[in-house]
C-alpha positions in Angstrom: 74.0 38.8 105.7 73.9 41.4 102.7 73.5 44.1 105.0 76.5 43.2 107.7 78.6 43.2 104.4 78.1 46.4 103.4 78.6 47.8 106.6 81.5 46.2 107.0 82.5 47.6 103.1 82.1 51.2 104.0 84.0 50.9 106.8 87.2 49.4 105.5 87.0 51.9 102.8 86.7 55.0 105.6 89.4 53.3 107.0 92.1 52.9 104.1 91.1 56.9 103.1 91.9 57.9 106.5 95.5 55.7 106.0 96.4 57.3 102.8 95.4 60.8 104.0 97.6 60.2 106.8 100.6 58.3 104.8 100.3 61.1 102.4 100.7 64.5 104.9 102.5 62.6 107.3 101.4 62.9 111.4 101.4 66.2 112.4 101.5 68.3 109.0 99.4 70.2 107.5 100.1 70.7 103.8 99.4 73.7 102.1 99.7 74.2 98.3 100.6 77.0 96.7 100.7 78.0 93.2 101.5 81.3 91.1 100.5 81.6 87.1 100.7 83.9 85.1 97.6 83.3 83.4 97.9 85.8 80.1 94.4 87.1 80.3 92.9 83.3 80.1 94.5 82.8 76.1 96.8 80.4 75.3 99.5 79.4 73.0 96.8 77.4 71.1 95.4 81.3 70.7 92.2 79.9 72.5 90.4 82.2 75.0 88.3 80.3 77.9 89.1 81.6 81.5 87.3 78.6 83.0 90.5 76.1 81.8 92.3 78.2 84.1 89.5 77.2 86.9 89.9 73.4 85.6 93.6 73.3 85.9 93.9 75.2 89.0 91.3 72.5 90.4 92.7 69.3 88.8 96.3 70.6 90.7 94.6 70.7 93.8 96.3 74.6 94.6 94.4 76.1 97.6 96.7 79.4 97.7 97.0 81.0 94.1 98.4 84.2 92.5 97.5 85.1 89.4 99.2 87.9 87.1 97.5 89.3 83.9 93.6 88.9 85.4 91.8 91.3 83.2 88.6 92.4 84.1 86.3 94.2 81.7 89.2 94.9 80.1 89.0 94.3 76.5 88.3 92.1 73.4 90.6 90.0 73.5 88.9 88.6 77.0 85.4 89.5 75.7 84.9 92.0 78.5 84.6 89.5 81.0 85.3 89.9 84.7 88.0 87.0 84.9 88.5 87.5 89.1 84.1 86.7 89.2 84.3 84.0 87.4 87.2 82.5 88.9 85.9 82.8 92.3 82.4 81.2 90.8 83.9 78.0 89.3 86.7 77.3 92.5 84.3 78.6 95.4 87.1 80.4 96.3 87.9 83.9 98.6 89.5 86.4 96.0 91.1 89.7 95.9 92.0 91.8 92.9 94.2 94.5 92.2 94.1 95.9 89.3 97.0 98.0 87.4 95.9 99.6 84.6 92.6 101.4 85.4 90.1 98.9 87.2 90.7 96.0 84.7 94.2 94.6 84.7 96.5 93.6 87.2 97.0 90.6 89.8 94.6 88.3 91.8 94.4 86.2 95.0 92.7 83.2 94.7 91.7 81.5 98.3 90.7 78.5 99.7 91.3 79.9 103.5 89.6 83.6 104.7 91.7 86.5 103.9 91.9 88.7 106.5 93.2 91.6 104.6 94.2 93.1 102.0 95.6 95.8 99.8 97.0 96.5 96.6 100.0 98.8 96.2 101.0 100.8 93.6 105.1 99.8 92.7 107.6 102.3 90.9 107.5 102.9 87.6 109.7 105.8 86.5 110.2 105.2 83.2 106.4 105.4 82.8 105.9 101.8 81.3 102.9 99.0 82.4 101.9 100.1 85.7 102.6 97.3 88.1 101.6 96.6 91.9 102.3 94.1 94.7 99.0 92.6 96.6 99.5 92.2 100.3 97.1 90.1 102.2 97.1 88.4 105.7 95.2 84.6 105.0 94.2 82.7 107.7 95.2 78.9 107.6 93.4 76.8 110.4 94.6 79.7 112.8 97.6 79.7 111.6 98.3 83.7 110.1 100.6 84.1 106.9 101.6 87.2 104.8 100.8 86.2 101.3 102.0 88.7 98.2 101.5 88.6 94.8 103.2 90.4 92.2 104.1 91.1 88.5 107.4 92.7 88.1 108.4 95.4 84.8 108.9 93.4 81.7 111.0 96.0 79.7 112.6 98.5 82.1 115.8 97.3 84.2 115.0 100.8 86.0 112.0 100.1 87.0 112.6 96.5 88.0 115.4 97.4 90.5 113.3 100.1 92.3 110.0 97.3 92.2 112.2 95.3 94.3 113.5 97.8 96.3 110.2 99.0 97.8 109.4 95.2 97.7 112.1 95.0 100.1 110.4 97.5 102.1 107.3 96.2 102.1 108.6 92.6 103.4 110.7 94.7 106.7 107.6 95.6 107.9 105.4 92.1 107.8 105.2 90.4 111.3 104.0 87.1 109.7 106.0 84.3 107.7 105.8 85.5 104.3 105.1 83.3 101.0 105.8 86.0 97.9 104.6 84.6 94.4 104.8 86.5 90.9 106.1 86.7 87.6 108.9 88.9 88.8 110.9 89.1 84.9 113.9 88.1 86.5 116.2 85.5 88.6 117.4 84.9 92.0 120.6 85.1 90.2 120.1 88.2 88.6 117.7 91.8 89.8 116.1 89.4 93.1 119.3 89.3 94.6 118.4 92.7 97.3 114.9 90.2 98.3 117.5 87.0 98.9 120.4 89.0 100.6 121.1 88.1 104.5 118.3 85.2 104.3 115.5 87.7 104.1 113.7 85.5 101.5 114.5 82.4 99.5 113.7 81.2 96.4 111.6 77.7 96.6 112.8 76.5 93.0 116.7 76.8 94.3 115.7 75.2 97.6 113.8 72.0 95.6 116.8 72.0 93.6 114.8 73.3 90.0 116.2 75.2 87.6 115.7 78.9 88.0 113.2 81.0 86.2 111.0 84.1 86.1 107.9 82.7 87.6 108.7 82.1 91.2 107.5 81.7 95.0 110.2 83.5 97.4 109.7 82.3 101.4 110.9 83.9 104.4 112.9 81.8 106.9 110.2 80.3 108.9 109.2 78.3 105.9 112.6 77.5 104.4 112.6 74.2 106.0 108.9 73.5 105.8 108.5 73.5 101.8 108.4 70.0 100.9 107.8 69.5 96.9 107.0 71.4 94.2 106.6 71.6 90.5 106.9 73.5 87.1 103.9 72.5 84.9 104.4 73.7 81.2 100.8 73.8 79.5 98.7 75.1 76.6 96.1 77.3 78.2 98.9 80.4 78.9 102.0 81.3 77.7 104.0 80.6 81.1 104.0 77.0 83.3 102.5 77.3 86.1 104.4 76.5 89.5 103.4 74.9 93.0 104.6 74.0 95.7 103.5 71.9 99.2 104.4 73.8 102.2 104.1 71.8 105.8 102.4 75.5 107.5 102.6 73.5 111.5 106.1 72.9 110.9 106.7 76.4 110.2 105.2 77.7 113.5 107.0 75.1 116.0 
């Protein structure tokens, strides 16, 4: 009798778990959680440096595809000369692609639960010779759906640089054939210098789609993803000087 009860309890638990998952994702849905997070080289507003806090934060919020900015790799004492991309990879057991823009030591990072089919780091225009910036362009296979995932960090101190960087990104996007997700710290807002990326329905700000207050940390999506954005959240925190921002996208709906 005891074994029969335990067996019943096990089956009941499994049934309830499947029911909850089905209610959460909905019939036919395949939800992908995407995050953008400027990690400020792992140092928080509390002046504590600990890159492992970033990994715990990402895990806590169940992000599956992440674009991080301001990532160090043996940069200086400020981050203990640590290899942050490798630490995050090991902590999360994700695939990574690092795109350094200052030597090999500082730049952007993609973290992916799913296979990275190919990726490259492209330098962006810097006519005023400010801090070098770049954009990672990657193809990600999400259960046999291929998407283009881009991660960038635009110039903070030069409006001219930003304008030219945005123009270069526009040229890159035109040549992409898969649905696009572009994440980043843009150092400008959709109502300002980002307009060239939003004109004629090229991309859409998900903060605008979700009726969230606009900001410099955003996730832009192409038309195929526009109506697939389910929800999103800005997350203030003390482990960086930027909020993290995540969205859930129904990948299957985007290819129907």
